[in-house]
LOVOBA-620755 format. One record per atom (N, C-alpha, C): x, y, z. Coordinates in pm, whole numbers, plus 50000, padded with zeros to 5 digits. Atoms other than C-alpha are relative to their C-alpha. Layout:
XYZ ...
***
This chain:
500904989250011 499994998849993 500985013250015 499214986750020 501455034149885 499345009650083 500574990149902 500975060550167 500865012849960 499484987450025 501495097950079 499795008950120 499894991449863 502495119850395 499955015249935 499924986650041 501645156250330 500235009850119 499704989149890 503135185550558 500215012149944 499624984950054 502975223550498 501395004650071 498654996649923 506715223250654 500964989849946 499025008350057 509955208150548 500104987250095 499775012149911 510725171850678 501195001450070 498944999449917 513855183450822 500185010750106 499844989749909 512965212151020 498675000650105 501164998849891 510865218451362 499544987550054 500425010149899 509385197851628 498864989249923 501035009550072 506445183951390 500684989549922 499105007950097 509055169651146 500554989950090 499325008649907 510955153751423 499224990050052 500855008349955 507955137751559 499554989849888 500425009150133 506945122751208 501024990849990 499035009650037 510355110751156 500344989050103 499945010449898 510495092851490 499014989249988 500815010550019 507545072551385 500424992049881 499545007550121 508635064851033 501274991450009 498775007649991 512095053051145 499554987850056 500165013449937 510285023951342 498904992749916 500965008250089 507865015651057 500504998249849 499415000750145 510255008750767 499394992549911 500775009450097 507894982350619 498925008049925 500964992050060 505515010050517 500615007149887 499504993850129 505905025750166 499375013650010 500584987449968 505625062550263 500755009849916 499554988050079 506355090750026 499645013150072 500254988049927 506705125350204 500085012149905 500384987850083 505165155150010 500115011250080 500084988649928 505875189450147 500135014149920 500004986650036 505615227450113 501005006150083 498994991049929 508615250950183 500375009249921 499454988250092 510225281650057 500964993449909 499035006650086 512955258149914 500164986050027 499945014449966 513755220849901 500954996350114 498955002049898 515655204850182 501364999549931 498614998250055 519345208250157 500794986349973 499505012250036 519885170750152 498714991149961 501185008050040 516915157449946 500244985849993 499915015450014 516195120849977 498744994849892 500735003750085 514325099649733 498514998550052 501315001249937 511355097249983 499425013350023 500594986549965 510955135350016 499795006149843 500554994450127 509115153949728 499555013550027 500404987849979 509065191249729 498965005049907 501064993550097 505755207949596 499955012649960 500214985950012 506645242149611 500015008450118 500014992349878 506485272449841 498504998350056 501224999349912 503625275650109 499105009349919 500994991250036 500415292850019 500165013050049 500034987349926 500235329650074 498754999850082 501154998849920 497775340350326 498795004249919 501234998150080 495505353250047 499484988449918 500455013750086 495645320849865 499274989450099 500625009349889 494745300550178 498505005950038 501394994349981 491925324750257 499114997349895 500745001150120 490785321849902 499274984850003 500345014649996 490665284049932 499134995450094 501065003949896 488885280450256 498615005649971 501184993050025 486495306650155 499154993449887 500755007450119 485495286449825 499554988450059 500335013449946 485215253850034 498775002750107 500914997249899 482945269050286 498775010249956 501014990550047 480895293950073 499965012250088 500034986949909 481605322650324 500225011849919 499714990750098 483205343050044 500384993349869 499625005750118 484025337849680 501524996550016 498515004549991 487505320649629 500234992349891 499445009250092 489455295849430 500804988950069 499265014449958 490535258649499 501164997349915 499085003550109 492935259649194 501324996350073 498745003149950 496265259649395 500054987850082 500085011049919 495285232849632 499814987049906 500255011050117 493865210949336 501304995349943 498825003750066 497075215449175 501034990350084 499175007449900 499075202949474 499514984950013 500425014049972 496795172049523 500034992449856 499695006450129 497175165249147 501334993649997 498615005750011 500835158349201 500334989050093 499895010249898 500195132549477 499184988949965 500725010950034 499175097649403 500274988950100 499635010849898 498805069849672 498684994250044 501155006349945 496435045849833 499425004250119 500454992949889 496135063150153 500725013450012 499344985249992 496805100850213 500005003650156 499564996949858 498415108850553 500325014450016 499874984750022 497975147350599 500165006350161 499794992849874 499225170450892 498965012649991 501174989950016 496065192350944 500305012650063 499574986549954 497865224950994 500155010349879 499964990450114 497415255550778 499554993549872 500335006450130 497525242850421 499534987050010 500315015149959 497015206550553 498434999850009 501595001949994 493365215850633 499424999749862 500354998550122 492835225750276 500294987249901 499645013050080 494645196550120 499214988950040 500795011249960 492905171350323 498545001649957 501254997050045 489595187150247 499694996349849 500185003050145 490205185149876 500134984249976 499725014750020 491295147949904 498684994850033 501405005749975 487925140550081 499055002449901 500774996450101 486125159449819 500124990749873 499805008150106 487765136549566 499914984050018 500475012649958 486665105449754 501294992550043 498905007949949 490245096349887 500004997550145 499865005149857 491135077750210 500925009750052 498994991149925 492775102050467 499994998450138 499844999049864 494355099350787 500585014250038 499724984749969 494735132150971 500825000050133 499414997549888 497405141551217 499865014150053 500044985949954 496905172051443 500995002250088 498924997249900 500025185651608 499525011750094 500474987749949 498315219951703 498575002549958 501264997550019 494775227151738 499885015149930 499784986550071 494055253851463 499345012050069 500684987949918 491635275451684 500955003950106 499064997049887 494305275051965 501365007749920 498864993550066 497015284251703 499645014249928 500364987550071 495285310551488 499435009850091 500444989349907 493815330051772 500955007550044 498784992049956 497285340151878 500555008549888 499464993950137 497925354351518 499025011349956 500874990150047 496545387451404 499734998049854 500265003250139 497065375551045 498884991549983 500905010250024 494845345851082 498725001750088 501194996949949 492075362551278 498934998249911 501115001250111 489975364950966 499544984949962 500345012450036 490045326850933 499084993750104 500755006749899 488165319251261 498694996249940 501305005250053 484685319151081 500044987749899 499685011450107 486045296350795 500244986650072 499705012149912 487565271151062 498664994550074 501265005049936 484295268051252 499124992649893 500625007350106 482745255350924 500844987449951 499035009950061 485695236150770 500624990250079 499085009749920 487615219851056 499044989350055 500775011649954 484845200651229 499404990849890 500315007150115 483585188850899 500964990549947 498735007550034 487015177250800 500114988050094 499805011049909 487425156751127 499124988149970 500855010750007 484225137951084 500124992949864 500095006950120 485015128850721 501174990749973 498935007850039 488455114850735 499904985450070 499935013349961 489145077450797 500414997450135 499344999849885 491125083551108 500855010950054 499354986949940 492845108851348 500994995250087 499165000649868 495855110751574 500245014250036 499854985049965 496295141751788 501484999350106 498595001049927 499415151152016 499954999950147 500065001049849 498135149152373 498794994650047 501155005949952 495675133552601 498965010650004 500984988250002 493995168652646 499365002249855 500494999650143 493555171252274 499024988749961 500845010750028 492175136352236 498634999950084 501484999249924 489635140452512 499075010649944 500944988250051 488485174052389 499344996549869 500735001850137 487905161752021 499134988950024 500955010449986 486215130252139 498645006750057 501134994749957 483795151552332 499495010149939 500494989450076 483545182252122 499474997649875 500265004250149 483485167851781 499574983849983 500665014650019 482355130751855 500734992549894 499075006250100 485325116751664 500984989750090 499135008549948 487465087351722 501405003449971 498524994250028 491145097451781 500844993150100 499045005449890 494175085751983 501245009549990 498994991649977 497135105052123 501414993649954 498705005050064 500435101351932 501025009750021 498914991149979 503665116652055 501324996349943 498635003850052 507395116351956 500394987450061 499545012549949 508785081151984 501364998350039 498615002449942 511705073152205 500134984650039 499945014849981 512675035052201 500584998850137 499405001749877 514875039752506 500815012550044 499304988949966 516735064152722 501384999249969 498495002050038 520305071952635 500774999750139 499174999849873 523095065252890 501035010949997 499244988850008 524815095952969 501045000150106 498834999149909 528135102453128 500565013850034 499914984949972 527915140353173 499465003750129 500954992449890 526865162753467 500305013650025 499654986150010 526535197353542 501295005150080 498784993749939 529535219653652 499555009150109 500514992349889 529205232354009 500255013050007 499654985449996 530835264453943 498905009649915 501054991250090 527965275353693 498554997250060 501335001449993 524275278953740 499464998749852 500185002150136 523485263153395 498514996949967 501245001750039 519985265453250 499824997249841 500135004850124 518985246752929 498745003449928 501144997550103 516535255652647 500164994449874 499825003650142 515855241152309 498675004249950 501314998350080 513345253552047 499475012950015 500814990249999 510665277752056 499755005850131 500494993349887 510025304152329 498715005149973 501264996750046 506295309752320 499755016050038 500264987149946 506345341952520 501225007350057 498804994349941 509215365852621 499965004750140 500034992449868 508055381952945 500184988550115 499725008149887 507905350253169 501444995949997 498585004849991 511245339853057 500985010950029 499004990349943 512935374053131 499735002550137 499995000849837 511585373453481 500654988550053 499315012149949 512915337553510 501485003749997 498574996150010 516315350353377 500395010850116 499784990149894 516225380453638 500284991350125 500015008049884 515455353053906 501354992650012 498915009050007 518385331553798 501145008450029 498864991049985 520785362253789 500155000750154 499854997049863 519905368854159 500614988250075 499735013449933 520165332654270 501514996849967 498465004150022 523705327254091 500805010650071 499154990449930 524935360454254 500124994350150 500015005649868 523865347154588 500954988250028 499285013749993 525655313354529 501425001249951 498604996250048 528715331054378 500274988149892 499845009650119 528195310154052 499655008749892 500024993050134 528415321253697 498614995049932 501195004050080 524975321753508 500274996949845 499745003650133 525095301453187 498634994849950 501165003450059 521995299652970 500424992949862 499655007850118 522445270252716 498705001549895 501174997650108 520305278352393 500494989849886 500065008650125 519775252152121 498865003049928 501104997450092 517815260351821 499775015949987 500204986050016 516255292751703 498645003550046 501244993449950 513545315151848 499995014449992 499924983749992 512815353251758 499835005250131 500404992249871 511425358752096 501244997750098 498795000649918 514695346152260 501245008749932 498784993550056 516955363552009 500185014050062 499774985149949 516255398952152 500504999150143 499525002149863 516825385552501 501394997050009 498545003850026 520125369152400 500915012049960 499264988350051 521225400552220 500385009950099 499774989649892 520735422852523 500834995250118 499055005049896 522625399352742 500764988949961 499205011550065 525085380052537 500974992150087 498955005249928 527565373652808 499564986950084 500415012049931 525465347252984 499174989849912 500475010650090 524025329052673 501044993149928 499165008750079 525745300352516 499194994049877 500915004750090 524025294452181 500724990849912 499405011650084 524525262851977 499424998549865 500585001550121 522345268951695 499134986649978 500795009850038 520215240751520 500884988350023 499345012849982 521435206751650 498944988149976 500835011350011 520065171651579 499764995850154 500385003049868 518375157051894 501164991850061 498815008049953 521285132451932 501135008050058 499094991049948 523655161651959 499655009750103 500534992749906 521555181052179 499874995750133 500265006449864 520915157952455 501155000750082 498984999949896 524545154652595 500335015450033 499794985749947 524745194152602 498905004650110 501144997249900 521355196652783 500264993450139 499705006949894 522565170553013 501065006350113 499054991149901 525145193553164 499435010650062 500654990049927 522595216253281 499454996650128 500705002449859 521185220253632 498474998249999 501455002950031 517785223953505 499665004349850 500374997850142 515815226853170 498615008350001 501074991250002 513375254353100 498954998149893 501135001650089 509865250552948 498935009350047 501154992349956 506785273052937 498804999949913 501254998150066 503295279452835 499355011650051 500424987449954 502005314452855 498524997250081 501114998149926 499155323653109 498885007549916 500834990050092 495935341552989 499044991849894 501025006150090 492775332352795 500394997949855 499655000050146 494275339252460 500724986849974 499005012750024 496705307652512 499294987550063 500665012249935 494145285252699 499904987849912 500185011550066 493275262052439 501454995349928 498685004450041 496875260152303 500654992550100 499145006349908 498465252052619 499224987050069 500725011449952 495495225652726 500124989849902 500045011550106 495855207052393 501364996449938 498455002950083 499535210352243 500684993850127 499115005549916 502525193452408 501305003649941 498814996250058 505925209252354 500984987049967 499105009950048 508255185752147 501314999750082 498724999249917 511115198352371 499804992350121 499975010949882 509705176252661 500664986949971 499395012450041 510945145452467 501475001150017 498804997650004 514225160552438 500554999950141 499704997849865 514335170652804 499894985950078 500185012449920 513255136152930 501224991849951 498845007150025 516205120252734 501245006850062 498874994749943 518425145152877 500214996350144 500045003549869 517385134353217 500215010450104 499644988549921 517675167853382 498575005350053 501354995349941 514755183753610 499535012249913 500644991150081 512265204453421 499485011250074 500624991249944 511225238653537 498885003849907 501154997450071 507605241553399 499435013350039 500524987349978 506735279353394 498715000349941 501315001150066 502975273753317 498934999450093 501225003549920 499415273353439 499844985150032 500285013349979 498335240753597 499034994349913 500835006650082 495815236553345 500494996449859 499315003850107 498485229153075 500344985049994 499475014250016 499435195352930 501435000050057 498604999849941 503115205453024 500094997550129 499985001249853 502165208253384 499464985750039 500545011949975 500245177053366 501134987949992 499035010650014 503275156853227 501035001750129 499064997749891 505715172553485 499484993750135 500495004649889 503375164953755 499764984650025 500355015350002 502235128953670 501284992950024 498685006550006 505895117653615 501055004450101 499134995649899 507475137553890 501365003049924 498764997950064 510145150053652 500595015249999 499624987349981 510485185953768 499055008250094 500774989849916 508525215853913 499175008749925 500954991650067 505615235053813 499795016050087 499944986849941 505725273353875 498875007349911 501084993050072 502605293953790 500405015550022 499974987849952 504035326053941 500825007749900 499194989250066 505315357653754 500895008350065 499214990749908 507065373354053 501404993550017 498595005349982 510885370954059 500344993150125 499865006149879 510955362754419 499444986250031 500685014749991 508615333854388 500834990049907 499385007550095 510455321254082 501484995350051 498775002949932 513745322354255 499954990850111 500275009649898 512475303554550 499774986849937 500385014250060 511065276554334 501154993649938 498825005650056 514315273454132 500854994750113 499275005749893 516075269254463 499504986750037 500545013749953 513675240354570 500344989149896 499695010650088 514235222954244 501534995949991 498565002850009 517885226354243 500434991750126 499455009149868 518105210254609 499224985649998 500725013149992 515915180054486 500544994449876 499445007250111 516995152654238 498734992049934 501035007850066 514765135153982 500604984949972 499495013650046 515495096453967 499834997449855 500055002750141 516185081653624 498804993849986 501405008350038 513085057553671 498885009149968 501164990950034 510795087753669 499955004349862 500024996850148 512115097653336 499854988449899 500345011550080 511895061453215 498714997849988 501505001450002 508285059753312 499305010049908 500374989850083 507715091753131 500094994949851 499415005850134 509445076452814 499084989149966 500735013150019 507585042852841 498575002249972 501634998350003 504025054552888 499605012449900 500494989850091 504095087052686 500564999549864 499395001250128 506705080152412 500384986949950 499865013550022 506825043452413 499564993249859 500375007850112 506055015452149 498434999249967 501465004250027 502285012252191 499395010949901 500384992950093 501695043052019 500315000149847 499485003950122 503675033451728 499214988749945 500695011950046 501715000251707 498645007649971 501314994750032 498465021351715 500025008249850 499854996150105 499765040251431 500134992349879 499855010650085 500885012251223 498714994349968 501235004450031 497454997451267 499045008349906 500804990450069 495715028551160 500405001549846 499654998550134 497775032950837 499804986649932 500445012750083 497034996450747 498424998349993 501615000849988 493255001650810 499524988650096 500375009249911 493224978351106 499545004950144 500504994049869 491634983251449 501125003950094 498904995249923 493685002651691 499475001850157 500534997849870 491165006251975 500324989950111 499785011449901 492054973352136 501285004050076 498704997249929 495574988552239 499795008750122 500244989949866 495875004952586 500255013149987 499614984150000 495865042752639 500065002350150 499904995049863 496905061552921 499485015550018 500754987349971 495615095653069 500905006750096 499134991849907 497445126253217 499205000150144 500754994449876 494695132053482 499765015450005 500164987250002 493825165053591 500715006350131 499174994949876 496425183753807 499615016150016 500264984749999 494915219653746 499625005250120 500434993749882 493375223054075 500754993150126 499235005249881 496225207054279 500415011750092 499824990549902 496925224454608 501425005949978 498604996049996 499895248454616 500325007949865 499664992750106 501285275654389 500854994549920 498885005950100 504425257554252 500454986850060 499465012449942 504515224054449 500264990349897 499765012050089 506165195754287 499354988550059 500685010549947 504075165654340 501114988750029 499095008449956 505875139354547 499624985749995 
***
């Protein structure tokens, strides 16, 4: 069976691509051709990667979704041209931006579609002024698409439970796959207070306050502050440019090369912003950086409201500390508590096994072969949003 995987992003960049590659690596028996949109082809093209051209402009995407919903006049021609270049028995589409239009066109042509949702489009587009105008179109197009596809995987327990209840669709949670934890021989340098971060920073203000708290703490302990930065993030660029002496920037690295560097840090920073604007996003998405942090086996400082998936993971597996506060003194106090505690390797192993283990890959394999996946076991995060205490680490 030929499977066409479509993504509106490069196969070699970003967390979504890393997640997909982690699944394909352990499904070598499947015949998957990866089609993608990007400004240019990958630097090292492979025979299973096929570039379809640049992404749609905002106007082209608006025109396509308008034509599909009847909300406004529009044109489906660009998306139809993309679909005409893809031929397969099953179409596997990441339902993000152009993926929604591509999947909708495939359904209109009577094709079999498996849909992957990494980020809820309502939660993503509400944060962008550019895509505010798309919300009425999404309310029509997205639920209809979910109910028309053959199968769906989503990126967290929270999204799975929401979609089952809100849209009455069958779906399962699928996260980045880690077959085993690496054996690491590195450790933090006691002369530094080393903070690690990889990937995107969703909002600069909480991180700025965190950095200020780290500076105070490092000064009190007569240690030099070092913020180890891997990957790119426009929100962090400005912060690093204003304080370059404390940042050690390593650029884009493979996960394999990033893990030993992060393992030398005292703790690893992850955040989801507070506020109504970010609520759906933080309750349904799950940062891909969590998988890298789990493999680095260093405590996670989860700077996030308790209703987030990030807080659920850190609390359930006891792999770090949740801090909801935006006050520097509170943040410094919580950093100190986390530094004084250690997280056993078995906690990271449990997170890897239950969240990122082989069951989810077997579910995906069953779905892509058109077989039943519901008989495989599922886990759930539980609800830690009302747990007592401002920033308690669950023991």
